[in-house]
C-alpha positions in Angstrom: 133.0 171.6 231.6 136.3 171.5 233.8 137.3 175.4 235.1 140.7 176.1 232.8 143.1 178.5 234.4 145.7 180.4 232.7 149.1 180.0 234.8 151.1 182.8 235.6 155.0 183.4 234.4 156.5 181.9 237.8 153.7 179.3 238.3 152.5 180.4 241.0 149.7 182.7 240.2 146.5 181.8 238.0 143.7 183.3 236.5 139.8 181.3 235.6 139.4 181.8 231.5 136.0 181.6 229.7 136.5 179.1 226.8 133.8 177.0 224.6 134.7 174.0 223.0 134.5 173.0 219.2 135.0 169.1 218.9 137.8 168.2 220.9 139.2 171.1 221.2 138.8 173.8 223.9 139.2 177.5 222.0 140.4 180.6 224.5 140.5 183.7 223.0 144.0 184.9 224.4 147.4 184.1 224.3 149.3 182.5 227.5 152.3 180.7 228.1 150.5 177.9 229.9 147.3 176.4 231.1 145.8 173.8 233.5 142.2 172.3 234.1 141.1 171.9 237.3 139.0 168.4 237.9 137.3 167.4 241.2 136.1 169.1 244.2 138.2 171.1 246.5 138.8 168.1 248.5 140.1 165.9 245.7 141.1 168.2 242.9 143.2 166.9 240.0 145.1 169.6 238.2 146.0 168.9 234.3 149.1 171.0 232.9 148.3 172.4 229.4 152.2 172.3 228.1 151.0 172.6 224.3 150.2 176.0 225.0 153.2 177.8 223.4 152.9 181.5 222.1 153.6 180.5 218.3 151.6 177.5 218.5 148.4 179.7 219.9 149.3 182.7 217.5 149.2 180.5 214.6 145.8 179.0 215.7 144.2 182.3 216.5 145.6 183.6 213.2 143.7 180.6 211.2 140.5 181.4 212.9 140.2 184.9 212.2 142.3 185.6 208.8 142.1 184.5 205.1 144.8 181.8 203.8 145.5 184.4 201.1 146.5 187.4 203.8 148.5 185.1 205.8 150.5 184.0 203.5 151.7 187.3 202.8 152.2 187.6 206.8 155.4 187.6 208.9 155.7 185.6 212.3 158.4 187.1 214.8 159.6 185.7 217.6 162.1 185.4 220.1 163.4 181.7 220.0 162.9 179.4 217.0 159.7 177.9 216.6 159.9 174.4 218.0 158.6 171.0 216.5 154.9 171.6 217.1 154.9 175.4 216.6 156.4 175.0 212.9 153.8 172.5 212.4 150.7 175.1 213.6 152.9 177.6 211.4 152.2 175.4 208.6 148.5 174.7 209.0 148.2 178.1 209.6 149.3 178.8 206.0 151.9 181.9 207.9 153.8 182.5 204.9 157.3 183.7 206.9 158.9 183.6 210.2 161.9 185.5 211.8 163.4 184.2 214.5 166.3 185.3 217.1 167.6 182.4 218.7 168.0 178.8 217.6 166.6 175.7 218.7 169.5 174.1 219.6 170.6 177.2 221.4 167.9 177.5 223.2 168.3 174.0 224.1 172.0 174.9 225.7 170.4 177.9 227.4 167.9 176.3 229.1 169.6 172.8 229.9 167.7 169.9 230.5 164.0 171.5 231.7 161.6 169.2 232.8 158.6 171.6 231.7 160.4 171.8 228.6 162.3 169.3 227.2 163.4 170.8 224.0 163.2 169.1 220.7 165.9 169.9 218.3 164.5 170.0 215.1 165.0 172.9 213.2 161.8 174.4 212.1 163.1 174.8 208.1 163.3 171.0 208.2 159.7 170.9 209.6 158.6 173.3 206.7 160.7 171.4 204.2 158.7 168.4 204.6 155.7 170.0 203.5 154.1 171.3 200.2 153.4 175.0 201.1 156.6 177.3 200.9 157.7 178.9 204.1 160.4 181.7 204.4 162.9 181.0 207.5 164.8 184.5 208.4 167.1 183.5 211.5 168.9 183.1 213.6 169.1 186.6 214.1 170.5 188.7 217.5 171.0 185.1 219.1 173.2 186.9 221.9 170.2 189.3 222.6 167.3 186.6 222.1 169.2 184.2 224.5 169.7 187.0 227.6 165.6 186.8 227.1 165.8 182.7 227.9 168.2 182.6 230.9 167.3 181.4 233.8 164.2 179.9 232.2 
């Protein structure tokens, strides 16, 4: 199995982490912002960045492994920004019953601009949840200016 590294917030530092494989998935028992696989040897190393490691998706994945659906239906996920379409799907499939967020995805797109590593998808989580059969309560945006300050320059 190739080594998996958790990448630091600035992308300059990394830490080797343990993981296990279930089917086609690598399972890491911690939350992180980004990760990369390092394939090959020192002379021909190839780095594969994992960009689907958003905190909301990772938390939803971990939650559905550790808790029963009935419990998760009564849980609330709090996040500084509205879950993107990918994360909203993870929240839906995990069965988390409520999401509270600060900054709307549309406003996040304005704050971060055309960011090559995080091309914001302007698709509200309410739209993603409405396409499903399980009701998920959404509260937000709340305190958008304060939440935007967290993402300024990101």
